[in-house]
C-alpha positions, 0 to 999 in steps of 0.5 A: 500500500502506497501513501502519498504526500499531501502536496509538492512542498511536502515531497520536497520536505521528505527528501530534505528530511531523509538527507538530514536524518542520516545517522552515524551507523557505525555501531548500530544494534537493533530495530523494530516497527510498523505496517503499511507503506510509508513515504513520510513527510508530514506525519499527520498525513499518514492514513490508516493501516491494514486490519487486525492481525489474523492470530489472537496471540499478538505482540506489540512493540514495547521500548524500554528507554534505558534497556540493559541487564539487571546488574548486581550493583543496581540500587538497593541490591548491593553496597559494593561501591566505595563510599567517599566522604568527599569527591574533591579529586578530578579526573579529565579526559580528552582525545581526538573524538569518536561516535556515541557508542564509543563515548558511552563505553569510555565514560562509563569506565572513567566514571567507574574509576572516578567513583572508586578514587572519590573523584569527579569526571570532568569532560570537554563538551560533546562538540569536542568529543564527538566526531563530526564525520558521524554528523554529516561533517558538522560539530554538534551545537555548543548548547548540547550537553552530555546529559542531553545524550547520556544521563550518566549517574552513580548507582550509590546516590544517583549523583551525576557522573559527568561534570560539564567542562564549561562549568569549570573553564567557562563558556569561551575556553578552547584549550581542551586538547592541551596537556596541563589543562588544570593550573596547579602551579600558579599563585592564586590557582585554586589548584596550587599544590594539588597532586597533578598527573598528566597522563600521556603514556598509556602503558604506565597508567596502572602505575599512576592509578596505584599511586592515586589510589594510595593518595585517596585512602590516605585522604580518607585516613587523615580525614578520620583522624582529624576534625576536618572531613574535607581534605584541603588538597586533592589530586588531578589526573588528566588523560590525554588520548590512548584510552584503549591502549591503557594497561589499566584495562585488565581483569583486575585493578591493583589494590592499595599498597600493603601499608595503606591497604592494612590501615584502610581495612582496619578502618573499614573503608576498603575491601576487594569488592569495591574494585570497579568493573573495567573490562570484559574478557569473554564472559568475565563480569567481575568487579563492582559496577559504579554506574548503570549500563544504559541511561538516557536524558528525560527528554530522550526517554519522552521522545522514545515514548512518543515515537512508540505511541505514534507506532502503536497508533498506526499499526495493529497488534501482532505486526512483526518488526524487522531492522533494515540497516543499509550502510553506505558511505565508508562501507560501500565497498566492504558490503554490496548494497547496489540496487540490483543486489538489494532486489535479489536480497529482498526476494531471497529474504521475503519470499513466502512471508505471506504464508505466515498470516501476519503483517511484517514491517521493516524499519530502514536506517541508512547513511545514504544521502541520495533520496533517489536511492532510498526511494528506490529501496522503499519501492522494492517492498511493494512486491511484497503485499504483507510487508511494509517499509518505513524510512525510520531516519526521517520519521524520527528526525521529523518528530524530534524537529517538531518536539524542538519547535514546541520546546519539549526537546532542547534546541540543537537536537533536531540536527544532532545525528547522535541524538537521533541514533540513540533514539533509534537504537532503543527500537532496534533492540526490539526487532523480531528480525534483522536484515543488515548490509553494513560491513563485511562481517554484517553483510547478509546475503539472504535472511530466512525471515519466514522461518524466523518468524514461524519459530517466533510464532511457535514459541508464542503458542 
């Protein structure tokens, strides 16, 4: 079923939105979605969808805004985290920039270190640590904060795990990349006399960590033996690039040195369960989690719910949802996604699905900027009457834009691919099946969609 747009200006809008909505699909997880063929410009123009599912045992798309496994360290279930009398110390990190999934991984590990070292994690703004190549070659708006993308908090007290660098250095600061961002030597500096480690060699970070761990426990022991609970001086640990080569990323972090460890154990402020979880080797999950694995901002959660409600209002229960991800750009030579190849791909994957008795819908995400290519892909699905397709990039972009216009989402989010990508990921995780044309290792020739869905129906009985 084809649904046309109301007028010519709307048609122009479609091409614009589809082009601007191209996502940084460098590490895309999963997807799920609607029924009935869409050319999405103005969402209000979309008409009704097919009738009810033919089987009574129907499932419906439900998106958890903050998905992830239940950690043993979730609030109320564990007390493994170190309890600090202060968080005076500083950890600072800077590198050349990367995508959002990479940033989330790195920040959770640094936040765990900060929690264990009684420190706060201070970061440059997103426009300095997010790679512009994942955002159509543009830096994100200066107004965008990390809390707009990840609301990372500590499990122990729900306090924010990231401090905005602008709060420390001011809105006009531009020296984020310079080693020695903090001034610990000048007269009048509030950090004069602090222990200051500028870490540029990733292979000695474990030694740096051991020194700082002893320092923090000496802080606590000194505070316990005096009338003051707040140390007058702390440490600053500046990381400059090379996070993944750091020798600190092993199965176990080192413990305090023996003299400090003995005193801390006797004082009841250290035990081995406090060591943060830093890395997974195979199925290894040892270590204490200091932050949840997933957390998004309140307005992003609102957008996920709004999109979910939109989908539910337009599509019947019982629809199966599939992720169709086509990565072009930097992967176009690694995975064949030419139109003639895609036509064969759909024929092999979707033929016979009408025998299932259920509607199936594909959510299409792609970094392809050519609206003609995108439209050609959508047109191919017309050959399968029980299958529909939605340009999910355009849908999410349009709905986020409307939310910015009405003031329920901060400015700058509607032209922020990182924000849109993160919303899409929440839906991708719920996909009933996946059809991927990404890179060589995720480049399907044929997906047995009929067999996958028949097995799901059998499991629902």
